[in-house]
C-alpha atoms as a printed R data frame, in Angstrom:
    type eleno elety resid chain resno       x       y       z
1   ATOM     1    CA   MET     A     1   0.000   0.000   0.000
2   ATOM     2    CA   GLY     A     2   1.450   3.346  -1.074
3   ATOM     3    CA   LEU     A     3   1.906   6.390   1.139
4   ATOM     4    CA   TRP     A     4  -1.111   8.175  -0.367
5   ATOM     5    CA   ASN     A     5  -3.410   5.200   0.207
6   ATOM     6    CA   LYS     A     6  -2.150   4.831   3.755
7   ATOM     7    CA   THR     A     7  -2.829   8.509   4.409
8   ATOM     8    CA   VAL     A     8  -6.360   8.284   2.994
9   ATOM     9    CA   LEU     A     9  -7.063   5.139   4.999
10  ATOM    10    CA   ALA     A    10  -5.821   6.721   8.230
11  ATOM    11    CA   GLY     A    11  -7.946   9.805   7.649
12  ATOM    12    CA   THR     A    12 -11.027   7.728   6.831
13  ATOM    13    CA   ARG     A    13 -10.612   5.612   9.944
14  ATOM    14    CA   ALA     A    14 -10.206   8.690  12.130
15  ATOM    15    CA   TYR     A    15 -13.359  10.247  10.656
16  ATOM    16    CA   PHE     A    16 -15.519   7.175  11.257
17  ATOM    17    CA   LYS     A    17 -14.168   6.674  14.771
18  ATOM    18    CA   ARG     A    18 -15.539  10.109  15.556
19  ATOM    19    CA   GLN     A    19 -18.843   9.362  13.847
20  ATOM    20    CA   VAL     A    20 -19.473   6.079  15.631
21  ATOM    21    CA   LYS     A    21 -19.094   7.842  18.977
22  ATOM    22    CA   LYS     A    22 -21.921  10.159  17.966
23  ATOM    23    CA   ARG     A    23 -24.101   7.381  16.555
24  ATOM    24    CA   PRO     A    24 -23.157   4.042  18.112
25  ATOM    25    CA   LEU     A    25 -24.156   0.779  16.490
26  ATOM    26    CA   ILE     A    26 -26.590  -1.633  18.136
27  ATOM    27    CA   PRO     A    27 -25.207  -5.129  18.843
28  ATOM    28    CA   LEU     A    28 -27.354  -8.151  18.029
29  ATOM    29    CA   SER     A    29 -27.552  -8.937  21.740
30  ATOM    30    CA   CYS     A    30 -29.602  -5.763  22.186
31  ATOM    31    CA   ARG     A    31 -32.017  -6.511  19.353
32  ATOM    32    CA   ASN     A    32 -35.070  -8.678  18.928
33  ATOM    33    CA   LEU     A    33 -34.444 -10.810  15.826
34  ATOM    34    CA   ASP     A    34 -38.174 -10.870  15.116
35  ATOM    35    CA   SER     A    35 -38.059  -7.121  14.560
36  ATOM    36    CA   ILE     A    36 -35.487  -7.466  11.789
37  ATOM    37    CA   ARG     A    37 -37.375  -7.333   8.499
38  ATOM    38    CA   ARG     A    38 -34.743  -6.221   5.979
39  ATOM    39    CA   ILE     A    39 -31.361  -7.951   5.758
40  ATOM    40    CA   LEU     A    40 -28.510  -6.656   3.598
41  ATOM    41    CA   LEU     A    41 -25.728  -8.964   2.468
42  ATOM    42    CA   VAL     A    42 -22.551  -7.541   0.948
43  ATOM    43    CA   SER     A    43 -20.364  -9.519  -1.454
44  ATOM    44    CA   ASN     A    44 -18.971  -7.010  -3.920
45  ATOM    45    CA   THR     A    45 -15.624  -8.459  -4.892
46  ATOM    46    CA   ALA     A    46 -14.545 -11.028  -7.491
47  ATOM    47    CA   ILE     A    47 -16.321 -13.793  -9.434
48  ATOM    48    CA   GLY     A    48 -15.226 -16.578  -7.107
49  ATOM    49    CA   ASP     A    49 -16.042 -14.568  -4.000
50  ATOM    50    CA   THR     A    50 -19.518 -13.826  -5.343
51  ATOM    51    CA   LEU     A    51 -20.222 -17.527  -5.844
52  ATOM    52    CA   LEU     A    52 -18.629 -18.548  -2.543
53  ATOM    53    CA   SER     A    53 -21.164 -16.276  -0.814
54  ATOM    54    CA   THR     A    54 -24.208 -17.999  -2.340
55  ATOM    55    CA   PRO     A    55 -24.562 -20.751   0.318
56  ATOM    56    CA   ALA     A    56 -24.756 -18.008   2.977
57  ATOM    57    CA   ILE     A    57 -27.271 -16.062   0.886
58  ATOM    58    CA   ARG     A    58 -29.384 -19.201   0.543
59  ATOM    59    CA   ALA     A    59 -29.134 -19.864   4.279
60  ATOM    60    CA   VAL     A    60 -30.550 -16.417   5.079
61  ATOM    61    CA   LYS     A    61 -33.487 -16.641   2.680
62  ATOM    62    CA   LYS     A    62 -34.353 -20.232   3.570
63  ATOM    63    CA   SER     A    63 -34.204 -19.391   7.280
64  ATOM    64    CA   TYR     A    64 -36.193 -16.164   6.867
65  ATOM    65    CA   PRO     A    65 -38.419 -16.562   3.774
66  ATOM    66    CA   ASP     A    66 -40.653 -13.668   4.842
67  ATOM    67    CA   ARG     A    67 -37.775 -11.162   5.224
68  ATOM    68    CA   HIS     A    68 -36.482  -8.853   2.498
69  ATOM    69    CA   VAL     A    69 -32.968  -9.988   1.501
70  ATOM    70    CA   GLY     A    70 -30.818  -7.566  -0.489
71  ATOM    71    CA   LEU     A    71 -27.365  -8.085  -1.935
72  ATOM    72    CA   VAL     A    72 -24.662  -5.575  -2.823
73  ATOM    73    CA   CYS     A    73 -22.572  -7.056  -5.627
74  ATOM    74    CA   ASP     A    74 -20.058  -5.797  -8.154
75  ATOM    75    CA   ALA     A    75 -21.910  -4.566 -11.235
76  ATOM    76    CA   ARG     A    76 -19.547  -6.526 -13.495
77  ATOM    77    CA   TYR     A    77 -20.724  -9.813 -11.990
78  ATOM    78    CA   GLN     A    78 -24.443  -9.223 -11.571
79  ATOM    79    CA   SER     A    79 -25.335 -11.921 -14.100
80  ATOM    80    CA   LEU     A    80 -23.950 -14.502 -11.654
81  ATOM    81    CA   VAL     A    81 -26.739 -13.690  -9.191
82  ATOM    82    CA   HIS     A    82 -29.395 -12.192 -11.464
83  ATOM    83    CA   ARG     A    83 -31.490 -15.380 -11.427
84  ATOM    84    CA   ASN     A    84 -30.669 -16.406  -7.866
85  ATOM    85    CA   PRO     A    85 -34.045 -17.183  -6.229
86  ATOM    86    CA   HIS     A    86 -32.781 -16.327  -2.747
87  ATOM    87    CA   ILE     A    87 -32.234 -12.617  -3.409
88  ATOM    88    CA   ASP     A    88 -35.095 -10.121  -3.362
89  ATOM    89    CA   GLN     A    89 -33.135  -7.058  -4.484
90  ATOM    90    CA   ILE     A    90 -29.718  -6.553  -6.050
91  ATOM    91    CA   HIS     A    91 -27.775  -3.338  -5.430
92  ATOM    92    CA   LEU     A    92 -24.917  -2.725  -7.856
93  ATOM    93    CA   SER     A    93 -21.530  -1.501  -6.698
94  ATOM    94    CA   ARG     A    94 -19.970   0.295  -9.664
95  ATOM    95    CA   SER     A    95 -16.823   1.897  -8.291
96  ATOM    96    CA   LYS     A    96 -14.891   2.630  -5.139
97  ATOM    97    CA   PHE     A    97 -15.491   5.832  -3.210
98  ATOM    98    CA   TYR     A    98 -16.869   8.142  -5.904
99  ATOM    99    CA   GLY     A    99 -19.611   5.786  -7.073
100 ATOM   100    CA   MET     A   100 -20.762   5.118  -3.519
101 ATOM   101    CA   LYS     A   101 -23.006   8.142  -3.039
102 ATOM   102    CA   SER     A   102 -25.946   6.890  -5.116
103 ATOM   103    CA   LEU     A   103 -25.553   3.346  -3.773
104 ATOM   104    CA   ILE     A   104 -25.644   4.568  -0.171
105 ATOM   105    CA   ARG     A   105 -28.761   6.590  -0.958
106 ATOM   106    CA   GLU     A   106 -30.362   3.503  -2.513
107 ATOM   107    CA   LEU     A   107 -29.597   1.382   0.555
108 ATOM   108    CA   ARG     A   108 -30.846   4.087   2.895
109 ATOM   109    CA   ASP     A   109 -34.139   4.264   0.976
110 ATOM   110    CA   VAL     A   110 -34.725   0.543   1.576
111 ATOM   111    CA   GLY     A   111 -33.873   0.903   5.264
112 ATOM   112    CA   TYR     A   112 -31.967  -2.261   6.070
113 ATOM   113    CA   ASP     A   113 -32.059  -3.322   9.721
114 ATOM   114    CA   VAL     A   114 -28.954  -5.522   9.595
115 ATOM   115    CA   ALA     A   115 -25.978  -5.769   7.247
116 ATOM   116    CA   VAL     A   116 -23.674  -8.784   6.955
117 ATOM   117    CA   ILE     A   117 -20.378  -8.214   5.153
118 ATOM   118    CA   LEU     A   118 -19.790 -11.613   3.549
119 ATOM   119    CA   HIS     A   119 -16.828 -10.329   1.539
120 ATOM   120    CA   GLY     A   120 -16.276  -6.665   0.832
121 ATOM   121    CA   ASN     A   121 -13.442  -4.377  -0.101
122 ATOM   122    CA   ASP     A   122 -11.908  -2.303   2.656
123 ATOM   123    CA   PRO     A   123 -12.073   0.574   3.161
124 ATOM   124    CA   GLU     A   124 -15.483   1.191   1.583
125 ATOM   125    CA   SER     A   125 -17.849  -1.725   2.354
126 ATOM   126    CA   VAL     A   126 -18.260  -1.338   6.109
127 ATOM   127    CA   PRO     A   127 -18.482   2.503   6.028
128 ATOM   128    CA   MET     A   128 -21.002   2.158   3.186
129 ATOM   129    CA   CYS     A   129 -23.346   0.187   5.436
130 ATOM   130    CA   TYR     A   130 -22.852   2.629   8.294
131 ATOM   131    CA   LEU     A   131 -23.566   5.664   6.100
132 ATOM   132    CA   ALA     A   132 -26.695   3.911   4.797
133 ATOM   133    CA   GLY     A   133 -28.053   4.076   8.344
134 ATOM   134    CA   THR     A   134 -27.826   0.358   9.137
135 ATOM   135    CA   GLU     A   135 -27.835   0.028  12.911
136 ATOM   136    CA   THR     A   136 -26.311  -3.452  13.189
137 ATOM   137    CA   ILE     A   137 -23.325  -4.496  11.063
138 ATOM   138    CA   ILE     A   138 -21.737  -7.951  11.173
139 ATOM   139    CA   GLY     A   139 -18.297  -8.417   9.622
140 ATOM   140    CA   MET     A   140 -14.994 -10.189   9.927
141 ATOM   141    CA   GLY     A   141 -12.866  -9.198  12.887
142 ATOM   142    CA   THR     A   142  -9.869  -8.812  10.559
143 ATOM   143    CA   SER     A   143 -11.380  -5.766   8.851
144 ATOM   144    CA   LYS     A   144  -9.537  -2.469   9.176
145 ATOM   145    CA   PHE     A   145 -12.954  -1.114  10.167
146 ATOM   146    CA   ARG     A   146 -13.644  -3.638  12.894
147 ATOM   147    CA   PHE     A   147 -14.581  -0.709  15.174
148 ATOM   148    CA   LEU     A   148 -17.420   0.075  12.748
149 ATOM   149    CA   THR     A   149 -19.022  -3.358  13.125
150 ATOM   150    CA   SER     A   150 -21.428  -3.999  15.975
151 ATOM   151    CA   ASP     A   151 -20.645  -7.739  15.901
152 ATOM   152    CA   PRO     A   152 -17.161  -8.558  14.613
153 ATOM   153    CA   VAL     A   153 -16.624 -12.274  13.949
154 ATOM   154    CA   ASP     A   154 -13.241 -13.865  14.580
155 ATOM   155    CA   ILE     A   155 -12.457 -17.165  12.850
156 ATOM   156    CA   VAL     A   156  -9.831 -19.205  14.688
157 ATOM   157    CA   ASP     A   157  -9.247 -22.018  12.189
158 ATOM   158    CA   PRO     A   158  -7.015 -20.682   9.366
159 ATOM   159    CA   PHE     A   159  -8.035 -23.587   7.132
160 ATOM   160    CA   LEU     A   160 -11.786 -23.253   7.547
161 ATOM   161    CA   HIS     A   161 -13.283 -23.217   4.060
162 ATOM   162    CA   THR     A   162 -14.489 -19.859   2.785
163 ATOM   163    CA   ILE     A   163 -18.043 -21.183   2.429
164 ATOM   164    CA   GLU     A   164 -18.099 -22.100   6.120
165 ATOM   165    CA   ARG     A   165 -16.586 -18.736   7.069
166 ATOM   166    CA   ARG     A   166 -19.466 -16.938   5.411
167 ATOM   167    CA   LEU     A   167 -22.017 -19.299   6.863
168 ATOM   168    CA   GLU     A   168 -20.545 -18.500  10.260
169 ATOM   169    CA   LEU     A   169 -21.292 -14.824   9.653
170 ATOM   170    CA   VAL     A   170 -24.983 -15.357   8.874
171 ATOM   171    CA   ARG     A   171 -25.362 -17.811  11.751
172 ATOM   172    CA   ARG     A   172 -25.004 -14.742  13.976
173 ATOM   173    CA   ILE     A   173 -28.467 -13.642  12.837
174 ATOM   174    CA   GLY     A   174 -29.896 -17.121  13.350
175 ATOM   175    CA   ALA     A   175 -29.619 -18.390   9.765
176 ATOM   176    CA   GLU     A   176 -28.911 -22.083   9.311
177 ATOM   177    CA   ALA     A   177 -27.145 -23.681   6.362
178 ATOM   178    CA   HIS     A   178 -29.285 -25.305   3.689
179 ATOM   179    CA   GLY     A   179 -26.496 -27.163   1.914
180 ATOM   180    CA   VAL     A   180 -23.047 -25.899   1.016
181 ATOM   181    CA   HIS     A   181 -23.255 -26.020  -2.790
182 ATOM   182    CA   MET     A   182 -22.801 -22.765  -4.693
183 ATOM   183    CA   ASP     A   183 -25.706 -21.389  -6.739
184 ATOM   184    CA   LEU     A   184 -25.252 -20.340 -10.359
185 ATOM   185    CA   VAL     A   185 -28.514 -20.328 -12.299
186 ATOM   186    CA   THR     A   186 -28.518 -19.868 -16.071
187 ATOM   187    CA   SER     A   187 -31.487 -19.285 -18.364
188 ATOM   188    CA   PRO     A   188 -32.607 -21.412 -21.326
189 ATOM   189    CA   GLU     A   189 -31.978 -18.399 -23.554
190 ATOM   190    CA   THR     A   190 -28.341 -17.962 -22.534
191 ATOM   191    CA   ASP     A   191 -27.756 -21.711 -22.741
192 ATOM   192    CA   VAL     A   192 -28.999 -21.686 -26.340
193 ATOM   193    CA   ALA     A   193 -26.843 -18.639 -27.138
194 ATOM   194    CA   ALA     A   194 -23.806 -20.364 -25.633
195 ATOM   195    CA   ALA     A   195 -24.439 -23.548 -27.617
196 ATOM   196    CA   GLU     A   196 -24.677 -21.554 -30.829
197 ATOM   197    CA   ILE     A   197 -21.345 -19.818 -30.160
198 ATOM   198    CA   VAL     A   198 -19.639 -23.144 -29.504
199 ATOM   199    CA   ARG     A   199 -21.175 -24.704 -32.627
200 ATOM   200    CA   ARG     A   200 -20.132 -21.737 -34.755
201 ATOM   201    CA   HIS     A   201 -16.521 -21.941 -33.599
202 ATOM   202    CA   LEU     A   202 -16.022 -25.688 -33.285
203 ATOM   203    CA   GLY     A   203 -18.589 -27.306 -35.550
204 ATOM   204    CA   ASN     A   204 -19.276 -30.992 -34.972
205 ATOM   205    CA   ILE     A   205 -16.346 -32.180 -32.895
206 ATOM   206    CA   LYS     A   206 -16.057 -35.959 -32.573
207 ATOM   207    CA   GLY     A   207 -14.783 -36.206 -29.039
208 ATOM   208    CA   PRO     A   208 -15.278 -34.428 -25.704
209 ATOM   209    CA   LEU     A   209 -15.395 -30.666 -25.236
210 ATOM   210    CA   VAL     A   210 -12.673 -29.474 -22.840
211 ATOM   211    CA   GLY     A   211 -12.478 -26.056 -21.205
212 ATOM   212    CA   LEU     A   212  -9.099 -24.543 -20.359
213 ATOM   213    CA   HIS     A   213  -8.621 -21.579 -18.062
214 ATOM   214    CA   PRO     A   214  -4.928 -20.625 -17.873
215 ATOM   215    CA   ALA     A   215  -5.045 -17.286 -16.044
216 ATOM   216    CA   GLY     A   216  -6.350 -15.810 -12.794
217 ATOM   217    CA   SER     A   217  -6.493 -12.566 -10.836
218 ATOM   218    CA   GLY     A   218  -2.687 -12.287 -10.883
219 ATOM   219    CA   SER     A   219   0.186 -13.929 -12.765
220 ATOM   220    CA   TYR     A   220   1.180 -15.758  -9.579
221 ATOM   221    CA   LYS     A   221  -1.882 -17.967 -10.188
222 ATOM   222    CA   TRP     A   222  -1.034 -18.817 -13.813
223 ATOM   223    CA   TRP     A   223   0.184 -22.202 -14.986
224 ATOM   224    CA   PRO     A   224   2.697 -21.917 -17.872
225 ATOM   225    CA   TRP     A   225   0.605 -21.583 -21.015
226 ATOM   226    CA   LYS     A   226   2.679 -23.941 -23.162
227 ATOM   227    CA   ARG     A   227   1.826 -26.714 -20.718
228 ATOM   228    CA   PHE     A   228  -1.857 -26.134 -21.430
229 ATOM   229    CA   VAL     A   229  -1.054 -26.560 -25.116
230 ATOM   230    CA   GLU     A   230   0.769 -29.819 -24.453
231 ATOM   231    CA   ILE     A   231  -2.153 -31.165 -22.396
232 ATOM   232    CA   ALA     A   232  -4.556 -30.132 -25.147
233 ATOM   233    CA   ASP     A   233  -2.496 -31.901 -27.798
234 ATOM   234    CA   ARG     A   234  -2.453 -35.085 -25.714
235 ATOM   235    CA   LEU     A   235  -6.226 -34.865 -25.277
236 ATOM   236    CA   THR     A   236  -6.577 -34.367 -29.031
237 ATOM   237    CA   ALA     A   237  -4.469 -37.431 -29.821
238 ATOM   238    CA   GLU     A   238  -6.215 -39.617 -27.242
239 ATOM   239    CA   TYR     A   239  -9.833 -38.421 -27.415
240 ATOM   240    CA   GLU     A   240 -10.204 -36.126 -30.486
241 ATOM   241    CA   ALA     A   241 -11.223 -33.303 -28.148
242 ATOM   242    CA   GLY     A   242 -12.229 -29.747 -28.968
243 ATOM   243    CA   PHE     A   243 -11.371 -26.794 -26.749
244 ATOM   244    CA   ILE     A   244 -12.664 -23.535 -25.315
245 ATOM   245    CA   VAL     A   245  -9.967 -21.308 -23.795
246 ATOM   246    CA   PHE     A   246 -11.708 -19.209 -21.140
247 ATOM   247    CA   CYS     A   247  -9.963 -15.847 -20.745
248 ATOM   248    CA   GLY     A   248 -10.915 -12.310 -19.865
249 ATOM   249    CA   ALA     A   249 -10.226  -9.280 -22.034
250 ATOM   250    CA   ARG     A   250  -6.984  -8.523 -20.197
251 ATOM   251    CA   GLU     A   251  -5.649 -11.978 -21.040
252 ATOM   252    CA   ALA     A   252  -6.806 -11.983 -24.659
253 ATOM   253    CA   ASP     A   253  -3.267 -12.335 -26.000
254 ATOM   254    CA   LEU     A   254  -2.733 -15.343 -23.760
255 ATOM   255    CA   GLY     A   255  -6.019 -16.901 -24.850
256 ATOM   256    CA   ASP     A   256  -5.252 -16.371 -28.522
257 ATOM   257    CA   SER     A   257  -1.742 -17.803 -28.134
258 ATOM   258    CA   ILE     A   258  -3.099 -21.018 -26.635
259 ATOM   259    CA   ALA     A   259  -5.986 -21.356 -29.095
260 ATOM   260    CA   ARG     A   260  -3.654 -20.851 -32.083
261 ATOM   261    CA   ALA     A   261  -1.093 -23.340 -30.768
262 ATOM   262    CA   ILE     A   262  -3.543 -26.184 -30.098
263 ATOM   263    CA   ARG     A   263  -3.678 -28.725 -32.945
264 ATOM   264    CA   ALA     A   264  -7.454 -29.142 -32.685
265 ATOM   265    CA   PRO     A   265 -10.646 -27.083 -33.062
266 ATOM   266    CA   SER     A   266 -10.456 -24.355 -30.413
267 ATOM   267    CA   PHE     A   267 -11.330 -20.753 -29.653
268 ATOM   268    CA   ALA     A   268 -10.762 -18.219 -26.856
269 ATOM   269    CA   THR     A   269 -13.562 -16.293 -25.173
270 ATOM   270    CA   ASN     A   270 -11.331 -13.257 -24.392
271 ATOM   271    CA   GLY     A   271 -13.953 -11.403 -22.356
272 ATOM   272    CA   LEU     A   272 -16.271 -11.106 -25.359
273 ATOM   273    CA   TYR     A   273 -19.292 -12.686 -23.688
274 ATOM   274    CA   ASP     A   274 -21.449 -11.997 -20.671
275 ATOM   275    CA   LEU     A   275 -20.730 -14.251 -17.718
276 ATOM   276    CA   SER     A   276 -24.136 -15.886 -18.078
277 ATOM   277    CA   VAL     A   277 -23.155 -16.996 -21.581
278 ATOM   278    CA   VAL     A   278 -19.748 -18.147 -20.319
279 ATOM   279    CA   ALA     A   279 -21.607 -20.237 -17.744
280 ATOM   280    CA   GLY     A   280 -23.659 -21.740 -20.566
281 ATOM   281    CA   MET     A   281 -20.450 -22.685 -22.370
282 ATOM   282    CA   LEU     A   282 -19.013 -24.229 -19.216
283 ATOM   283    CA   LYS     A   283 -22.131 -26.372 -18.812
284 ATOM   284    CA   GLN     A   284 -21.350 -27.971 -22.177
285 ATOM   285    CA   CYS     A   285 -17.803 -28.951 -21.211
286 ATOM   286    CA   ASP     A   286 -17.031 -32.560 -20.411
287 ATOM   287    CA   LEU     A   287 -13.911 -31.450 -18.496
288 ATOM   288    CA   LEU     A   288 -12.491 -28.164 -17.231
289 ATOM   289    CA   VAL     A   289  -8.762 -27.770 -16.530
290 ATOM   290    CA   THR     A   290  -8.294 -24.530 -14.633
291 ATOM   291    CA   THR     A   291  -6.161 -22.475 -12.313
292 ATOM   292    CA   ASP     A   292  -7.506 -20.952  -9.062
293 ATOM   293    CA   SER     A   293  -9.903 -18.434 -10.573
294 ATOM   294    CA   GLY     A   294 -13.470 -17.307 -11.085
295 ATOM   295    CA   PRO     A   295 -14.097 -19.905 -13.821
296 ATOM   296    CA   MET     A   296 -12.872 -22.594 -11.410
297 ATOM   297    CA   HIS     A   297 -15.650 -21.669  -8.981
298 ATOM   298    CA   MET     A   298 -18.117 -21.398 -11.851
299 ATOM   299    CA   GLY     A   299 -17.180 -24.948 -12.804
300 ATOM   300    CA   PHE     A   300 -17.710 -26.139  -9.234
301 ATOM   301    CA   SER     A   301 -21.083 -24.369  -9.097
302 ATOM   302    CA   LEU     A   302 -22.236 -25.958 -12.348
303 ATOM   303    CA   GLU     A   303 -20.876 -29.401 -11.352
304 ATOM   304    CA   VAL     A   304 -18.594 -29.567 -14.377
305 ATOM   305    CA   PRO     A   305 -15.913 -32.281 -13.994
306 ATOM   306    CA   THR     A   306 -12.911 -30.178 -13.058
307 ATOM   307    CA   LEU     A   307  -9.164 -30.524 -12.537
308 ATOM   308    CA   ALA     A   308  -8.019 -27.506 -10.499
309 ATOM   309    CA   LEU     A   309  -4.363 -26.411 -10.433
310 ATOM   310    CA   ILE     A   310  -3.937 -24.442  -7.208
311 ATOM   311    CA   GLY     A   311  -0.795 -22.687  -6.062
312 ATOM   312    CA   ALA     A   312  -0.902 -19.599  -3.860
313 ATOM   313    CA   ASP     A   313  -3.829 -20.291  -1.538
314 ATOM   314    CA   HIS     A   314  -4.645 -23.568   0.171
315 ATOM   315    CA   PRO     A   315  -7.298 -25.870  -1.332
316 ATOM   316    CA   ALA     A   316  -8.770 -26.367   2.129
317 ATOM   317    CA   ARG     A   317  -9.759 -22.680   2.122
318 ATOM   318    CA   ILE     A   318 -10.730 -22.003  -1.481
319 ATOM   319    CA   GLY     A   319 -10.829 -25.349  -3.274
320 ATOM   320    CA   PRO     A   320 -13.785 -27.636  -3.965
321 ATOM   321    CA   TYR     A   321 -16.050 -28.137  -0.967
322 ATOM   322    CA   ARG     A   322 -18.161 -31.290  -1.011
323 ATOM   323    CA   VAL     A   323 -18.190 -31.275  -4.809
324 ATOM   324    CA   GLY     A   324 -18.091 -34.470  -6.846
325 ATOM   325    CA   GLN     A   325 -16.047 -35.145 -10.003
326 ATOM   326    CA   VAL     A   326 -13.299 -32.739  -8.994
327 ATOM   327    CA   GLU     A   327  -9.564 -33.242  -8.572
328 ATOM   328    CA   VAL     A   328  -6.973 -30.806  -7.202
329 ATOM   329    CA   LEU     A   329  -3.251 -30.600  -7.878
330 ATOM   330    CA   TYR     A   330  -1.358 -28.633  -5.216
331 ATOM   331    CA   ARG     A   331   2.425 -28.533  -4.746
332 ATOM   332    CA   LYS     A   332   3.086 -25.285  -2.847
333 ATOM   333    CA   GLU     A   333   3.920 -26.868   0.502
334 ATOM   334    CA   GLU     A   334   6.542 -29.037  -1.227
335 ATOM   335    CA   VAL     A   335   8.408 -26.196  -2.930
336 ATOM   336    CA   CYS     A   336   7.718 -22.880  -1.163
337 ATOM   337    CA   ALA     A   337   7.288 -21.758   2.443
338 ATOM   338    CA   GLU     A   338   6.494 -18.116   1.593
339 ATOM   339    CA   PRO     A   339   3.118 -17.106   3.089
340 ATOM   340    CA   LYS     A   340   2.906 -13.740   1.302
341 ATOM   341    CA   CYS     A   341   2.164 -14.876  -2.241
342 ATOM   342    CA   THR     A   342  -1.575 -14.288  -1.982
343 ATOM   343    CA   ASN     A   343  -0.941 -10.555  -1.828
344 ATOM   344    CA   ARG     A   344   0.775 -10.674  -5.207
345 ATOM   345    CA   LYS     A   345   4.366 -10.204  -4.077
346 ATOM   346    CA   CYS     A   346   5.518 -13.500  -5.553
347 ATOM   347    CA   PRO     A   347   8.355 -12.923  -8.058
348 ATOM   348    CA   ASP     A   348   8.208 -16.468  -9.440
349 ATOM   349    CA   ASN     A   349   5.232 -18.803  -9.033
350 ATOM   350    CA   VAL     A   350   7.272 -21.908  -8.347
351 ATOM   351    CA   CYS     A   351   4.238 -23.498  -6.676
352 ATOM   352    CA   LEU     A   352   2.446 -23.775 -10.013
353 ATOM   353    CA   LYS     A   353   5.550 -24.506 -12.065
354 ATOM   354    CA   ALA     A   354   6.076 -27.489  -9.767
355 ATOM   355    CA   ILE     A   355   2.943 -29.051 -11.297
356 ATOM   356    CA   GLU     A   356   4.289 -30.895 -14.323
357 ATOM   357    CA   VAL     A   357   2.449 -31.823 -17.499
358 ATOM   358    CA   ASP     A   358   2.799 -35.496 -16.582
359 ATOM   359    CA   ASP     A   359   1.133 -34.810 -13.208
360 ATOM   360    CA   VAL     A   360  -1.860 -33.261 -14.956
361 ATOM   361    CA   TRP     A   361  -2.046 -35.997 -17.561
362 ATOM   362    CA   GLU     A   362  -1.909 -38.716 -14.914
363 ATOM   363    CA   ARG     A   363  -4.884 -37.172 -13.068
364 ATOM   364    CA   ILE     A   364  -6.838 -36.772 -16.278
365 ATOM   365    CA   SER     A   365  -6.120 -40.329 -17.346
366 ATOM   366    CA   THR     A   366  -7.050 -41.911 -14.012
367 ATOM   367    CA   ARG     A   367  -9.844 -39.677 -12.772
368 ATOM   368    CA   PHE     A   368 -11.578 -38.487 -15.929
369 ATOM   369    CA   ARG     A   369 -10.940 -41.215 -18.514
370 ATOM   370    CA   ALA     A   370 -14.483 -42.588 -18.390
371 ATOM   371    CA   ILE     A   371 -15.963 -39.099 -18.707
372 ATOM   372    CA   LEU     A   372 -13.783 -38.307 -21.709
373 ATOM   373    CA   ASN     A   373 -14.480 -41.648 -23.385
374 ATOM   374    CA   ASN     A   374 -18.191 -40.918 -23.073
375 ATOM   375    CA   GLY     A   375 -17.731 -37.353 -24.302
376 ATOM   376    CA   ARG     A   376 -19.502 -35.574 -27.079
377 ATOM   377    CA   THR     A   377 -19.933 -37.806 -30.155
378 ATOM   378    CA   LYS     A   378 -22.853 -35.923 -31.673
379 ATOM   379    CA   GLU     A   379 -23.432 -32.460 -33.065
380 ATOM   380    CA   ILE     A   380 -23.466 -29.651 -30.507
381 ATOM   381    CA   LEU     A   381 -27.089 -28.658 -30.164
């Protein structure tokens, strides 16, 4: 964090410490839960974080079907929750700081009684709820704005899965888990649109359709792209597979490089399609080979057979959680003891480079052979 950001953060904290003395929050212990009619959930970060929050969202709505449940989410990822049946109202977070004024006004107009910060950016998410007039705010005790939460939650187990961490937050308002699977609901229309895109690019492939996602939120999460090409060529020789390279606009060059190098029908998405359409494409895949990323969690949510290559974070925290047809390759503890790589200070992602092509091929051959042998042998609908 640079000097300017540190200065702004210090000033913001000092301001809100003064404000909370004038208008203190009300802890849950001083409230009657029956009087809480409007519950705000905040999960306005990345794709994976949005999906990892859905079991907690479902827990709240299933536990309190007669309460109004709102969600603040990043506007870029609204299609991930647009059809979620457990959300009554979606509030879009469009930018940090300067775009907050209209959002705060919108939240204040609804009049939420309680806010639960499932996963939000500091330093704006907790102050946003406070400025919206919410009297009770539940958030993680690790927040820089812990003093602005009425009920900070401290998680002792460092390896507790993220889904359970967020369920622990909503348990404070009496919500009980209704399963731990992640919700990602697509529409028939977007599924048809996705199928048409795949058919247009790949035609009638003989074998299985394989998705590849080589990137992630930072280069420290990337597996060397030429290894993806080698895996794809082996899958082509063995199963006559076709490929979708899932990449965002920022990684378009990477996606194109892989798609051009593969000796089989393939194309890269390159951020050209809405996430709902990307989800429709993923649903068609017989196998997804992916790094730790948003598409990895989309694959888990859609129950796509998935091989996840995880490096920086621990699979126990962010990997598959009670999901079938999933395998994980993880080598970090064997090659690197550095705990700081998740904040993007890693100069060389040795943890992912330690995963060899033969390791990936062995997992594919033993775990997913039957799925690939039964893969697509007819025209893509």
